[in-house]
N, CA and C atoms as an extended XYZ file, in Angstrom:
258
Properties=species:S:1:pos:R:3:atomname:S:1:resname:S:1:resid:I:1 pbc="F F F"
N        90.996       91.672       82.477 N   MET     1
C        90.476       90.625       83.346 CA  MET     1
C        88.984       90.860       83.613 C   MET     1
N        88.624       91.731       84.433 N   THR     2
C        87.268       92.142       84.794 CA  THR     2
C        86.187       91.060       84.738 C   THR     2
N        86.550       89.808       84.680 N   SER     3
C        85.544       88.745       84.722 CA  SER     3
C        85.505       88.113       86.100 C   SER     3
N        85.975       88.838       87.092 N   GLY     4
C        86.062       88.320       88.447 CA  GLY     4
C        84.729       88.294       89.153 C   GLY     4
N        84.773       87.764       90.356 N   MET     5
C        83.550       87.615       91.117 CA  MET     5
C        83.310       88.742       92.104 C   MET     5
N        84.198       89.729       92.125 N   TYR     6
C        84.051       90.854       93.040 CA  TYR     6
C        83.703       92.088       92.231 C   TYR     6
N        83.264       93.136       92.920 N   GLU     7
C        82.867       94.350       92.226 CA  GLU     7
C        83.666       95.543       92.727 C   GLU     7
N        83.669       96.572       91.930 N   GLY     8
C        84.227       97.847       92.343 CA  GLY     8
C        85.721       97.832       92.575 C   GLY     8
N        86.131       98.551       93.619 N   ALA     9
C        87.546       98.773       93.898 CA  ALA     9
C        88.301       97.478       94.187 C   ALA     9
N        87.643       96.517       94.819 N   ILE    10
C        88.316       95.248       95.125 CA  ILE    10
C        88.676       94.524       93.832 C   ILE    10
N        87.728       94.450       92.904 N   GLN    11
C        88.007       93.790       91.625 CA  GLN    11
C        89.038       94.576       90.822 C   GLN    11
N        88.990       95.903       90.911 N   ASP    12
C        89.995       96.726       90.220 CA  ASP    12
C        91.396       96.415       90.739 C   ASP    12
N        91.521       96.257       92.066 N   LEU    13
C        92.815       95.916       92.657 CA  LEU    13
C        93.276       94.539       92.191 C   LEU    13
N        92.389       93.572       92.212 N   ILE    14
C        92.718       92.215       91.760 CA  ILE    14
C        93.139       92.241       90.292 C   ILE    14
N        92.409       92.977       89.472 N   ASP    15
C        92.742       93.072       88.041 CA  ASP    15
C        94.107       93.716       87.834 C   ASP    15
N        94.378       94.788       88.580 N   ALA    16
C        95.666       95.478       88.445 CA  ALA    16
C        96.816       94.572       88.840 C   ALA    16
N        96.656       93.854       89.933 N   LEU    17
C        97.703       92.931       90.371 CA  LEU    17
C        97.868       91.790       89.368 C   LEU    17
N        96.770       91.347       88.783 N   GLY    18
C        96.809       90.264       87.803 CA  GLY    18
C        97.508       90.636       86.505 C   GLY    18
N        97.673       91.922       86.247 N   ARG    19
C        98.394       92.358       85.046 CA  ARG    19
C        99.904       92.349       85.242 C   ARG    19
N       100.373       92.133       86.465 N   LEU    20
C       101.805       92.059       86.718 CA  LEU    20
C       102.350       90.745       86.168 C   LEU    20
N       103.576       90.753       85.649 N   PRO    21
C       104.143       89.511       85.105 CA  PRO    21
C       104.269       88.435       86.175 C   PRO    21
N       103.848       87.250       85.836 N   GLY    22
C       103.975       86.112       86.745 CA  GLY    22
C       102.885       86.006       87.791 C   GLY    22
N       101.923       86.929       87.777 N   ILE    23
C       100.828       86.892       88.755 CA  ILE    23
C        99.561       86.474       88.030 C   ILE    23
N        99.067       85.299       88.380 N   GLY    24
C        97.819       84.812       87.804 CA  GLY    24
C        96.630       85.304       88.611 C   GLY    24
N        95.431       84.935       88.191 N   PRO    25
C        94.215       85.399       88.869 CA  PRO    25
C        94.137       85.010       90.346 C   PRO    25
N        94.508       83.768       90.668 N   LYS    26
C        94.449       83.330       92.075 CA  LYS    26
C        95.463       84.085       92.924 C   LYS    26
N        96.684       84.231       92.416 N   SER    27
C        97.711       84.962       93.158 CA  SER    27
C        97.305       86.417       93.333 C   SER    27
N        96.741       87.020       92.295 N   ALA    28
C        96.292       88.409       92.379 CA  ALA    28
C        95.241       88.567       93.469 C   ALA    28
N        94.335       87.611       93.542 N   GLN    29
C        93.287       87.652       94.569 CA  GLN    29
C        93.903       87.509       95.963 C   GLN    29
N        94.836       86.581       96.127 N   ARG    30
C        95.481       86.380       97.431 CA  ARG    30
C        96.245       87.628       97.870 C   ARG    30
N        96.992       88.220       96.930 N   ILE    31
C        97.769       89.418       97.257 CA  ILE    31
C        96.823       90.563       97.627 C   ILE    31
N        95.761       90.736       96.854 N   ALA    32
C        94.802       91.810       97.127 CA  ALA    32
C        94.214       91.674       98.526 C   ALA    32
N        93.776       90.474       98.881 N   PHE    33
C        93.179       90.295      100.204 CA  PHE    33
C        94.212       90.379      101.320 C   PHE    33
N        95.448       90.008      101.034 N   HIS    34
C        96.505       90.188      102.027 CA  HIS    34
C        96.708       91.674      102.305 C   HIS    34
N        96.766       92.468      101.247 N   ILE    35
C        96.931       93.911      101.414 CA  ILE    35
C        95.749       94.499      102.175 C   ILE    35
N        94.537       94.106      101.794 N   LEU    36
C        93.340       94.661      102.430 CA  LEU    36
C        93.199       94.248      103.891 C   LEU    36
N        93.716       93.078      104.254 N   GLN    37
C        93.607       92.609      105.631 CA  GLN    37
C        94.780       93.051      106.502 C   GLN    37
N        95.802       93.631      105.886 N   SER    38
C        96.961       94.080      106.655 CA  SER    38
C        96.642       95.405      107.344 C   SER    38
N        97.531       95.799      108.214 N   GLU    39
C        97.350       97.072      108.906 CA  GLU    39
C        97.452       98.212      107.903 C   GLU    39
N        96.765       99.315      108.190 N   ASN    40
C        96.798      100.463      107.285 CA  ASN    40
C        98.215      100.929      107.009 C   ASN    40
N        99.065      100.906      108.016 N   GLU    41
C       100.441      101.372      107.845 CA  GLU    41
C       101.180      100.536      106.799 C   GLU    41
N       100.916       99.250      106.774 N   THR    42
C       101.558       98.368      105.795 CA  THR    42
C       101.098       98.704      104.382 C   THR    42
N        99.802       98.897      104.197 N   ALA    43
C        99.277       99.251      102.878 CA  ALA    43
C        99.801      100.616      102.437 C   ALA    43
N        99.851      101.578      103.362 N   HIS    44
C       100.368      102.907      103.031 CA  HIS    44
C       101.848      102.843      102.678 C   HIS    44
N       102.602      101.999      103.354 N   ALA    45
C       104.030      101.842      103.049 CA  ALA    45
C       104.214      101.291      101.638 C   ALA    45
N       103.352      100.364      101.226 N   LEU    46
C       103.416       99.822       99.869 CA  LEU    46
C       103.115      100.911       98.841 C   LEU    46
N       102.075      101.684       99.076 N   VAL    47
C       101.721      102.775       98.167 CA  VAL    47
C       102.862      103.785       98.075 C   VAL    47
N       103.421      104.167       99.225 N   ASP    48
C       104.533      105.115       99.240 CA  ASP    48
C       105.752      104.567       98.504 C   ASP    48
N       106.032      103.278       98.672 N   ALA    49
C       107.177      102.668       97.997 CA  ALA    49
C       107.001      102.698       96.481 C   ALA    49
N       105.786      102.432       96.019 N   ILE    50
C       105.518      102.472       94.583 CA  ILE    50
C       105.652      103.901       94.063 C   ILE    50
N       105.072      104.860       94.785 N   ARG    51
C       105.178      106.268       94.371 CA  ARG    51
C       106.630      106.720       94.312 C   ARG    51
N       107.398      106.371       95.339 N   CYS    52
C       108.816      106.771       95.375 CA  CYS    52
C       109.595      106.126       94.237 C   CYS    52
N       109.292      104.863       93.938 N   ALA    53
C       109.993      104.170       92.862 CA  ALA    53
C       109.703      104.804       91.508 C   ALA    53
N       108.490      105.276       91.320 N   LEU    54
C       108.109      105.862       90.037 CA  LEU    54
C       108.475      107.333       89.902 C   LEU    54
N       108.300      108.095       90.998 N   PHE    55
C       108.408      109.547       90.898 CA  PHE    55
C       109.501      110.156       91.762 C   PHE    55
N       110.226      109.332       92.507 N   GLY    56
C       111.247      109.856       93.409 CA  GLY    56
C       110.644      110.159       94.770 C   GLY    56
N       111.470      110.657       95.672 N   PRO    57
C       111.000      110.915       97.035 CA  PRO    57
C       109.818      111.881       97.067 C   PRO    57
N       108.921      111.648       97.987 N   ILE    58
C       107.768      112.520       98.170 CA  ILE    58
C       108.238      113.737       98.964 C   ILE    58
N       108.068      114.955       98.424 N   PRO    59
C       108.539      116.151       99.126 CA  PRO    59
C       107.932      116.261      100.522 C   PRO    59
N       108.785      116.538      101.490 N   GLY    60
C       108.328      116.712      102.865 CA  GLY    60
C       108.028      115.427      103.591 C   GLY    60
N       108.261      114.301      102.957 N   LYS    61
C       107.981      113.014      103.589 CA  LYS    61
C       109.241      112.172      103.549 C   LYS    61
N       109.661      111.737      104.701 N   ARG    62
C       110.865      110.921      104.790 CA  ARG    62
C       110.493      109.446      104.618 C   ARG    62
N       111.207      108.724      103.746 N   PRO    63
C       110.883      107.300      103.557 CA  PRO    63
C       111.028      106.515      104.859 C   PRO    63
N       110.102      105.636      105.096 N   LYS    64
C       110.133      104.810      106.305 CA  LYS    64
C       110.975      103.566      106.076 C   LYS    64
N       111.597      103.103      107.128 N   ALA    65
C       112.387      101.873      107.036 CA  ALA    65
C       111.500      100.702      106.631 C   ALA    65
N       110.225      100.726      107.044 N   SER    66
C       109.327       99.612      106.723 CA  SER    66
C       109.089       99.484      105.225 C   SER    66
N       109.305      100.578      104.462 N   MET    67
C       109.123      100.509      103.018 CA  MET    67
C       110.139       99.566      102.400 C   MET    67
N       111.312       99.480      102.997 N   ARG    68
C       112.351       98.618      102.447 CA  ARG    68
C       111.951       97.150      102.496 C   ARG    68
N       111.087       96.781      103.437 N   SER    69
C       110.699       95.380      103.564 CA  SER    69
C       109.844       94.921      102.377 C   SER    69
N       109.267       95.862      101.624 N   TRP    70
C       108.440       95.505      100.480 CA  TRP    70
C       109.267       95.327       99.212 C   TRP    70
N       110.515       95.780       99.251 N   ILE    71
C       111.330       95.775       98.048 CA  ILE    71
C       112.451       94.757       98.201 C   ILE    71
N       112.536       93.836       97.260 N   ALA    72
C       113.607       92.839       97.304 CA  ALA    72
C       114.955       93.542       97.200 C   ALA    72
N       115.952       93.108       97.975 N   PRO    73
C       117.261       93.759       97.947 CA  PRO    73
C       117.861       93.876       96.551 C   PRO    73
N       117.573       92.937       95.669 N   SER    74
C       118.136       92.996       94.314 CA  SER    74
C       117.604       94.184       93.518 C   SER    74
N       116.449       94.744       93.908 N   TYR    75
C       115.888       95.887       93.203 CA  TYR    75
C       116.344       97.221       93.777 C   TYR    75
N       116.895       97.233       94.983 N   MET    76
C       117.268       98.484       95.626 CA  MET    76
C       118.225       99.322       94.789 C   MET    76
N       119.288       98.756       94.185 N   PRO    77
C       120.171       99.600       93.377 CA  PRO    77
C       119.449      100.259       92.204 C   PRO    77
N       118.473       99.577       91.641 N   VAL    78
C       117.715      100.136       90.529 CA  VAL    78
C       116.897      101.325       90.996 C   VAL    78
N       116.272      101.210       92.182 N   LEU    79
C       115.400      102.266       92.668 CA  LEU    79
C       116.155      103.511       93.093 C   LEU    79
N       117.406      103.364       93.490 N   ILE    80
C       118.156      104.537       93.919 CA  ILE    80
C       119.130      105.008       92.846 C   ILE    80
N       119.029      104.427       91.675 N   SER    81
C       119.894      104.785       90.560 CA  SER    81
C       119.543      106.180       90.050 C   SER    81
N       120.544      106.936       89.592 N   PRO    82
C       120.228      108.244       88.998 CA  PRO    82
C       119.440      108.121       87.696 C   PRO    82
N       119.352      106.911       87.172 N   TYR    83
C       118.624      106.690       85.924 CA  TYR    83
C       117.193      106.205       86.169 C   TYR    83
N       116.719      106.340       87.406 N   SER    84
C       115.362      105.909       87.750 CA  SER    84
C       114.339      106.767       87.013 C   SER    84
N       113.091      106.281       86.994 N   PHE    85
C       111.997      107.042       86.413 CA  PHE    85
C       111.842      108.352       87.147 C   PHE    85
N       111.592      109.393       86.469 N   ARG    86
C       111.335      110.716       87.090 CA  ARG    86
C       110.286      111.426       86.288 C   ARG    86
């Protein structure tokens, strides 16, 4: 993508979101600014949820209930499956 109107980390975030299936440039921009304008705890919960989904639980850190709000219920069995990414 990188043909956006923003620079640096903001454009990197928009580009990364835009590479997700079904997310176009406008949606990527809206999602990026929603994340950036949300409370820090919300953004951290999203980051933690992604890390946990990819690498399993973070040692010494208990998953927060708020992380579940970022994950659609239909994906929950996949994320807690023994066949998850590790």
